[in-house]
Each structure stands twice: as structure tokens, then as C-alpha cells.
C-alpha positions in Angstrom: 69.6 30.0 86.0 72.9 31.7 85.2 73.0 30.0 81.7 69.4 31.0 81.1 70.2 34.7 82.0 73.2 34.6 79.7 71.2 33.2 76.9 68.5 35.9 77.3 71.2 38.6 77.4 72.8 37.3 74.2 69.3 37.2 72.6 68.6 40.8 73.5 72.0 41.9 72.3 71.3 40.2 68.9 68.0 41.9 68.7 69.5 45.3 69.4 72.2 44.7 66.9 69.6 43.8 64.3 67.6 46.9 65.1 70.6 49.1 64.5 71.3 47.5 61.2 67.7 47.8 60.1 67.6 51.5 61.1 70.8 52.2 59.1 69.4 50.5 56.0 66.1 52.3 56.3 67.9 55.7 56.4 69.9 54.7 53.3 66.8 53.6 51.4 65.0 56.8 52.3 68.0 58.9 51.2 68.1 57.1 47.8 64.4 57.8 47.1 64.4 61.4 48.4 67.6 62.4 46.5 67.3 60.4 43.2 63.6 60.4 42.3 62.3 64.0 42.3 61.1 65.0 38.9 62.4 68.6 38.6 61.4 68.8 34.9 57.7 67.8 35.0 56.8 67.8 38.7 56.2 65.0 41.2 58.5 62.0 40.8 60.3 60.3 37.9 58.5 57.4 36.3 61.6 55.3 35.5 65.3 54.9 36.3 67.4 52.0 35.0 69.7 49.9 37.2 72.7 52.2 36.6 70.8 55.4 37.5 69.9 56.7 34.1 66.5 58.5 34.3 63.9 58.3 31.5 62.4 61.7 31.9 59.6 60.9 29.5 58.5 57.7 31.1 54.8 57.4 32.2 54.0 57.7 35.9 52.1 55.0 37.7 49.6 55.3 40.5 51.3 52.5 42.4 54.7 54.1 42.5 53.3 57.4 43.6 51.0 56.1 46.3 53.8 53.9 47.7 56.0 57.0 47.8 53.3 58.8 49.8 52.9 55.9 52.2 56.7 55.4 52.7 57.5 59.0 53.5 54.4 59.5 55.6 55.4 56.5 57.7 59.0 57.7 57.9 57.8 61.2 59.1 55.5 59.6 61.6 58.4 57.6 63.0 61.3 60.0 62.8 59.6 63.4 62.8 62.1 64.8 60.3 60.8 67.6 58.1 62.7 66.3 55.1 60.5 63.3 55.0 57.4 65.3 55.4 58.5 67.5 52.5 58.6 64.4 50.2 55.2 63.2 51.6 53.7 66.6 51.0 55.0 66.5 47.4 53.5 63.1 46.8 50.2 63.9 48.3 49.8 67.1 46.3 50.8 65.4 43.1 48.3 62.5 43.6 45.3 64.7 44.3 46.2 67.2 41.5 46.9 64.6 38.8 45.8 61.0 39.7 42.5 61.9 41.3 39.5 61.9 39.0 37.6 65.1 39.7 34.6 64.0 37.6 34.0 60.5 38.8 36.3 60.2 41.9 38.9 57.5 42.4 42.4 57.2 41.1 43.6 56.8 37.6 46.0 54.0 36.8 48.6 55.8 34.7 49.7 59.2 33.6 52.1 60.4 31.0 55.3 62.2 31.9 53.5 65.6 32.0 50.9 64.3 34.4 48.1 63.9 31.9 45.7 60.9 31.8 47.3 58.0 29.9 45.3 55.0 31.2 42.2 56.2 33.1 40.9 52.8 34.2 40.1 52.3 37.9 42.1 49.3 39.2 40.9 48.1 42.6 44.5 47.5 43.5 45.3 51.2 42.9 42.3 52.4 45.0 43.5 50.2 47.8 47.0 51.7 47.7 45.3 55.1 47.7 43.5 54.2 50.9 46.8 52.9 52.4 48.7 56.1 51.5 46.0 58.7 52.4 45.3 57.0 55.7 49.1 57.0 56.5 49.5 60.6 55.5 46.6 61.5 57.9 48.2 59.3 60.6 51.4 61.2 60.2 50.2 64.7 59.7 46.6 64.9 60.9 45.5 66.2 57.5 41.8 65.8 57.6 41.4 66.1 53.8 43.6 63.1 53.3 41.4 61.1 55.7 38.4 62.2 53.7 40.0 60.9 50.5 40.7 57.6 52.2 37.1 57.3 53.3 35.8 58.2 49.9 37.9 55.5 48.3 36.7 53.0 50.9 33.1 53.8 50.0 34.0 53.4 46.3 35.4 50.0 47.0 32.2 48.9 48.8 29.7 50.3 46.3 31.6 50.0 43.0 34.0 47.0 43.3 32.2 44.7 45.8 30.6 41.6 44.4 27.2 41.4 46.2 26.5 38.0 44.7 29.7 36.0 45.3 31.6 38.4 47.7 35.0 39.9 47.0 36.2 42.7 44.9 36.4 42.8 41.1 39.8 43.7 39.6 39.1 46.8 37.5 36.4 49.1 36.1 36.4 51.8 33.5 36.9 55.5 34.4 33.1 55.9 35.0 32.8 52.6 36.9 31.6 50.2 34.1 32.7 46.6 33.7 35.6 46.1 31.3 37.1 43.1 29.4 40.7 43.4 30.3 41.1 43.6 34.0 44.7 42.4 34.4 46.9 44.1 37.0 50.0 43.5 34.8 51.0 41.7 31.7 52.1 38.6 33.6 48.8 38.2 35.3 45.8 36.2 34.1 42.8 38.2 33.0 40.4 37.1 35.7 37.8 39.1 37.6 39.3 38.4 41.0 42.8 37.8 42.3 44.6 37.1 45.6 47.0 40.0 45.1 44.3 42.7 44.9 42.4 41.3 47.9 45.7 41.2 49.9 46.4 44.8 49.4 42.8 45.9 50.0 43.0 44.0 53.3 46.2 45.9 54.1 44.7 49.2 53.2 41.5 48.7 55.2 43.6 47.7 58.2 45.6 50.9 58.1 42.5 53.0 57.6 40.9 51.2 60.6 43.8 52.4 62.8 42.7 56.0 62.3 39.0 55.4 61.7 37.6 52.5 63.7 34.3 52.4 61.8 32.0 49.4 62.5 31.3 48.9 58.8 35.0 49.0 58.0 35.6 46.4 60.6 32.9 44.2 58.9 34.7 44.7 55.6 38.0 43.5 57.2 36.3 40.5 58.7 34.8 39.6 55.4 38.2 39.8 53.7 39.8 37.6 56.4 37.0 35.0 55.8 37.6 35.2 52.0 41.3 34.5 52.6 40.7 31.6 55.0 37.8 30.0 53.1 38.4 30.9 49.4 41.9 32.0 48.7 43.9 29.7 51.0 44.1 26.2 49.6 44.2 23.6 52.4 45.3 20.9 50.0 48.6 22.7 49.2 48.9 25.2 52.1 49.4 28.0 49.6 47.4 31.0 48.5 45.7 30.5 45.1 46.3 33.5 42.8 43.5 33.9 40.2 39.7 33.3 40.3 36.6 33.6 38.3 33.8 35.7 39.7 32.3 32.7 41.6 35.8 31.9 43.2 36.5 29.0 40.8 40.3 28.7 41.1 42.7 29.1 38.1 45.7 27.3 39.4 48.7 28.5 37.5 51.5 29.1 39.9 52.6 29.5 43.5 53.9 32.9 44.7 56.2 32.3 47.6 56.6 36.0 48.3 52.8 36.5 48.5 52.4 33.5 50.7 54.7 34.9 53.4 53.4 38.5 52.9 49.8 37.2 53.1 50.6 35.4 56.4 51.7 38.5 58.3 49.2 40.9 56.8 46.3 38.5 57.8 47.7 38.4 61.3 48.1 42.2 61.4 44.5 42.7 60.3 43.2 40.3 62.9 45.3 42.0 65.6 44.2 45.5 64.7 40.4 44.7 64.7 40.7 42.5 67.8 38.5 39.8 66.3 38.3 36.9 68.8 36.1 34.8 66.6 38.3 34.7 63.6 41.7 34.8 65.3 42.2 31.0 65.8 41.3 30.3 62.2 43.5 33.0 60.9 46.5 31.9 63.0 46.1 28.3 61.9 46.1 29.3 58.2 49.1 31.7 58.6 51.2 29.2 60.5 50.7 26.6 57.7 51.6 29.2 55.1 54.9 30.0 56.9 55.9 26.4 57.4 55.1 25.6 53.8 57.3 28.5 52.6 60.2 27.1 54.8 59.8 23.6 53.3 59.1 24.5 49.7 60.1 28.1 48.9 63.5 28.7 50.4 67.1 28.2 49.4 69.8 26.8 51.7 71.2 30.3 52.3 67.9 31.5 53.8 66.6 33.4 50.8 63.1 33.1 49.3 62.6 31.8 45.8 60.3 33.7 43.4 57.6 31.3 42.4 56.7 27.8 41.2 54.7 27.0 38.1 53.7 23.3 38.3 56.8 21.4 39.2 59.1 24.2 37.8 60.6 26.5 40.4 61.8 30.0 39.5 64.9 30.1 41.7 65.6 33.8 41.2 65.5 35.8 44.3 63.5 39.0 43.8 63.9 42.0 46.2 60.4 42.0 47.5 59.9 38.4 48.7 63.2 38.8 50.7 61.7 41.9 52.4 58.4 40.2 53.0 60.2 37.1 54.4 61.9 39.2 57.0 58.6 40.5 58.3 56.9 37.2 57.9 59.4 35.2 60.0 59.5 38.0 62.7 55.7 37.9 62.8 55.8 34.1 63.3 58.3 34.6 66.1 56.0 37.3 67.7 53.2 34.8 67.7 54.9 31.7 68.8 58.2 32.8 70.5 60.0 30.0 68.6 63.6 31.3 68.2 64.0 29.2 65.1 61.9 31.9 63.3 64.2 34.6 64.6 67.2 32.6 63.3 65.5 32.7 59.9 65.2 36.5 60.1 68.9 36.7 60.9 69.9 34.3 58.1 67.7 36.0 55.5 69.0 39.4 56.6 72.6 38.2 56.1 71.7 37.1 52.6 70.2 40.5 51.8 73.2 42.3 53.1 75.6 40.1 51.1 73.7 39.8 47.9 70.6 42.0 47.5 71.7 45.5 48.6 73.3 47.4 45.7 76.2 49.1 47.3 77.3 50.7 44.0 74.1 52.2 42.6 72.0 52.3 45.7 68.7 50.6 46.8 68.3 46.9 46.2 68.7 44.8 43.1 65.5 43.9 41.4 66.7 40.3 41.6 69.6 38.0 41.7 69.8 34.4 40.3 70.2 31.3 42.4 74.0 31.8 42.2 73.5 35.3 43.6 74.6 37.0 40.4 72.7 40.4 40.1 70.4 40.8 37.1 71.0 44.4 36.0 68.5 44.7 33.0 65.6 45.8 35.1 64.5 49.1 36.7 65.9 50.5 39.9 62.8 52.8 39.9 59.7 52.0 37.9 56.0 51.2 37.8 56.5 48.3 40.3 60.0 49.1 41.7 59.0 51.4 44.6 60.0 52.3 48.1 57.6 50.1 49.8 58.5 46.4 50.4 62.0 47.0 51.8 61.3 50.3 53.7 58.2 48.8 55.2 60.1 45.7 56.2 62.7 47.9 58.0 60.0 49.9 59.8 58.1 46.8 60.8 61.2 45.0 62.2 62.4 48.1 64.1 58.9 48.5 65.6 58.6 44.8 66.5 62.0 44.7 68.2 61.1 47.7 70.2 57.9 45.9 71.3 59.9 42.9 72.3 62.2 45.0 74.4 59.2 46.6 76.2 
């Protein structure tokens, strides 16, 4: 009995120590983004900063960067109640509705020029999802009813414009006035297919956050449909990975395995299931997510506890990008929450040790975009950019802090 009590005390001490470290890192990350990324010249936020802190003041501004800034500082204000964080969130909210919102057709533009004028007016489903995610969080933090109205309008757009009534799921992209288009790619590295895992994952995440503040029955049905799509169409039981690209009828285009998306998908599916309290789907969701986590451990991790980037066929890209490391932290903590197997907590600790030693840029701030397998930083990519945003790592810190507090309670 004494040994067990001692073990539990040591365990709680370890958790509290981790929470303190996560809190410190979160504050540092928020300080970087609030002090380095304000666009004093053109308004809003800068579009690009290189690894060494050089700002490109004429870089385009992406919807994803701006909505992720809005989500991050809204969540930070909700947690800490610091007016400095609300000021950043207010700035992001105002800029998005004044520049990214399409007053004629509704929805969010994909990209603006440095002055805030339309540059790429297509309507990417992924961007509408992040709009829902950000607007719902801003409402959650501030009670701004107009923000909730924007989130609801985007949800209706997703259901009426992007939903595939024949084969289910959401198409990738539409034109400014909601017509079908030929090139629907999310980025240059993606296949040009009408449906993708990545888009559906972040629509699921967005709908889940909206349901927290607006528990609408139709929204719940949408989340249930998305979970069924993941368990029945996107998850591959032959490989225990999430397939990435699909034709309209869900025919799979197998190209690569994304280890970061597998672990991110696992905890976001569990989160959605938990938020909507679906007793019917829960067992199937938990079975799929448990297999995803175990497959990541066996196939997608280095000996130091870090997460590899991806695998294409038999070729593994052994670089360690910032965002799979952040998602790994939450994914393993989520697995521990569900199963209370301390081996998962050990993986959180080991991965965090890797991040502290090799991923956090103590010279220039924030995290490196990636390091190679020998942990040498790659310094040719952005520190701030279209895809390098305050989202994966700040969200990971917030999730871990919250989950450790729940364990203590």
C-alpha cells in the first residue's frame, strides 16, 4: 500500500511538473505571435516571416493563418482572461469580417494580397471549416453574438453548398459564387481530388467546437455523419491508417501515409464523440482510434520518441515537422485519458523532451518548421506563413494543461 501511494504521488508530481512546463511554453508562444506578427503597415497580421525574423511586408495573407490566429487568441483569452489576448483576437476578428468575408456571396475568401484585397477568391471547404472553428471560439470566449451568427452561416453553407448528397462527404472547393471548379487542391503538394481526409478532419473539428456553444440537433447529425465517414470510408482497416485522397464516390487514391494526421485524427475523433455524447458510435470510434495510435507507435516514430513526417510507399520521410510533434503530445495524452495506460503518458514525456531539446527555437522564437532525423534544424522555411500558424503547438499546450487539470480533479 505504501509503495502504491508513493507511486501515485510521484505520478501526480510528474503531471504537475509537465503542466508547469506546458504553461510556460504556451505563454512564450503567445508572446511571439502577439509581438512579432502585427502588420502595422497594412493592417491585420503579416503574411510571411522567414526563419530569422525577416518580414515580407508585401506577402499575401491567407485565410488559414488569420482564422488560426483568431482561434488561438480567443482560446487564450477564454483560459487566461488577459485583455492583451482579447486585443489580438479582436484584431483578427475585425480583419477577417472586413477583408476575408464575401459580402456578396457569403463565405471566406482563400487569399488576399498584402493590402487586404482579393487575390484568390475561391471558397475552399477547409477555410470555411476554420472560419467556423475560429468564430465559434471567439463567441465562446467573448459572447459576441455576431461571431456566432457567422459560424452558423458557414455551417449552413457547408451543408447546402459543399455536402455531396449522392455519395456523402464534402467537396474540396468551389468558386466564389459556389460553382464547381477544376483545381480543388488545398496546396501544391496535394492531389487534385474532390475529397480529402484533411478537409474532413478539420470540418469535424470545427463542427465539434460549434456544437459546444450551439447544440443543434442537425449539427449533431452532421458530426455523427462525419464520424461514420471516418470509420467507414477514410480509415483503412487493412493498414490501420487514414487514407488521404478520394474520388467523389470515395474511391481511394493511395499515395502516402501521414503520421501526423493519423495521430491528430485519432484524438479529434474521440473529442467529437465525447462532445456529442453518442453512445451508438462510441465503441466503433474508440476501436479505430486505438488502432491508429498503436500503428503510429509501431511505424511512425523514431527511437527518441519523435514523430516522422510521412511515408510514401516504402519510403519514409524521417524529417520531424513541428505540427506532428504537437499532435503527438495530445494524441498520446488522449490515449492515456481513455485507457489509463501509463505507457502513453511516458510517450508524452518522451516526446516533450524531444521537443524541448530539438524543436523549440530558443534563438529566433517559436518552433522550427522541421528538423532532420539527426535533429539538425532546417532553416529555409517560414517561421510565419500561409501554413506556419499559432495553432498546432498552442492548441497542444492548452489541451495538455486542461487534461492534466481534469486528471487532478
